[in-house]
N, C-alpha and C positions, 0 to 999 in steps of 0.2 A: 322294629317295628315302627320307629318314626321315619325310617328311610322308605319303608312301603307306604305308608301314609303319605309322604310328599310324592311318592311317584303315582299314588291315586290321585292326588289334588292337581298335579302338573301334567299328568298324561304322558309322562316319559315312560319308554320300555325299560325293563330292568337291564343290568349291565351285563356283560359276559360272565363277571365273576359269580353272580347270583344264579345264573342259568346251570352252572356246573359247581354244584356246592361241595361236592365230594373230594376229599384229601387223598392222594393217591401215595404219598410217601413224606415221611418227615426223617431228616437227618440231623443229629446233633454232633458237632465237629469236635467241640471243646468242651472241657467241664469247667466249672468255676472253682478256682483255688479256694483255699480257707481263708477267711478274713480275719486278719490279726486283731483289728479293733473290736470285732464282735467277740472274739475269745478273750481280749483284756476286760471288756466289759462282763462277761460271764464270770471271769475270776473275780473281778471287784464285788459282784453280786454275791459269791459264795462267801467271800471274806464278810461282807455285810449280814449275811445270814448266819454265820458263826458268831458273830458279835451278838446278833440279837438273841441266838439260843443261849449265849453264855448269860446275857442280862435277864432273860426270863427265867433262866434257872436259878440266878440269885434273887431274884424279886419273888418267886414262889417260896423259896426257901425262908427267906426274912421276913416276909408279911404274911400275914393270914388270909389267905385267898380260897375261894370255895371250888377250885379246879386244878388239875394235874397240870404241870407244864407241858405234857405232850398235847393237850388240846390246843395249844399254839404253835408249838414247835413243828410237831409232825406235818400239818398242811403246808408250812411254809417250806419244810424240806421236800415234800412230796411235789409241790408245784416247781421249785427249783430244779430238782431232778428230771421232771417231765419236760420242762424247757430245755435243758441241758441236753437231754436225750434225744429230743426232736432235733435240735441244731446238729449234733454230731452224726444223727442217722442221715439227715439230708445232705450233709457234706460227704459221707463215705459213699452213698448212693451214686452221686455226680461223679 
């Protein structure tokens, strides 16, 4: 958008790239390998989720709270599983 505005102000004609905007072919030659740092980070996050689950279960059992422990643990587990699944689905697809 700003490039077209600058062309309008300066009066320069568009480049050859802009005249032929159609892509004819795309080739991907190599896939990205699995990232060990990301996988280690996912493992650390799952360990922290497990510790949090144990602490929440313990706290709900020992203190009078007006909710079930799954109201806290299930969304945490669900988001962790979603993030892990998205990462491994993208790694497998490449």
